[in-house]
N, C-alpha and C positions, 0 to 999 in steps of 0.2 A: 504493500499499500504506499502510495506517494504522499508525503506531507506537502500539501499545497502551500502552507505558509513559507516553508523553506525554499520551495521552488520560486515563489515570488521574490523573496529576499535575493536569491541568486540572479534573477533577471535584472533587478534594480541595481545591483552592484556591477553587473556586466555592462550596463548601458552607460554611454558617455554622459557626463553632466551637461545640462543646457546652460549656456552662458549668454549674456547679452553684452552689447557694446559698452553699456555703463559698467558692467563687471570688469571688462577688459581695462577701462580707464582706471577704475578703482585699483586693480591689480598693478597698474603702472604707477600708482601714487598720484594720479591727476584728478582734477574735478570731474565728476561723473554724471552731472545733470545734462540734459540734452542741449541746452544753450551753450554750456562750456565745451562739450564735445565738438559741437559744430564750429564754434569759435576757433578751437585748437586746430581743426582740420583746415579751415579757411586760412588761418594765419600761416600754416607751415606748407601748404601746397602751392603749386605742383612741385613735387620732387622731380629732378631730372630723371629720365628713364634709366640712366646707367647708375643710379644711386639706389641701393637696396633700402627697404624700409628701416631696418635696423641700423644702417649706416647714416641715417639723417641726423643733421646736427641738433635737432630739437630733442634728442634723447640723452639721458645721462647714462653712465656705464651700466648700471643695473638694469635700466629699462631696455637698453640695446641688447644686452645678454638674454633677457627674458624673451624678447621678440625672436632672437635668433634661435633660442632652444625650442620655442614653441613650434616653429617651422621645421627645424631639423629633426625633432623628435616626434613630429606629427601629434603634438600634445593636444589635449582637450581645447586649448585656445587657438589652434591652428586655423580653423575656418574664420574665426573673427579677425585674427591677425592678417589673413588673406584679404578679408573685406577692407580692413584699414588700409592695407597696402594699396589696394585699387583706389580708394577714396584720396590717399595722400598723393597719388600720381596723376589724378585727373586735373584738367585745367580750370574747371569751375564747377 
């Protein structure tokens, strides 16, 4: 007989957590309300095509390392970091 409670726990632990853009900015130690996020992106874009997101001058060393690791390790944050990368490279 299968214990359905344990099966549910296993499914929950195996699924990737859901993160939001505001969570990413909190993780980076930046203001995470919608207005602050929008202001940050507008202020620091567009990044030149040949500049990786983590190499942008707007990050401190710890933030840059977090962004690099998120992508290299395909961490839970990777999808949001990819979205931020696109936003930071757009002209407007």
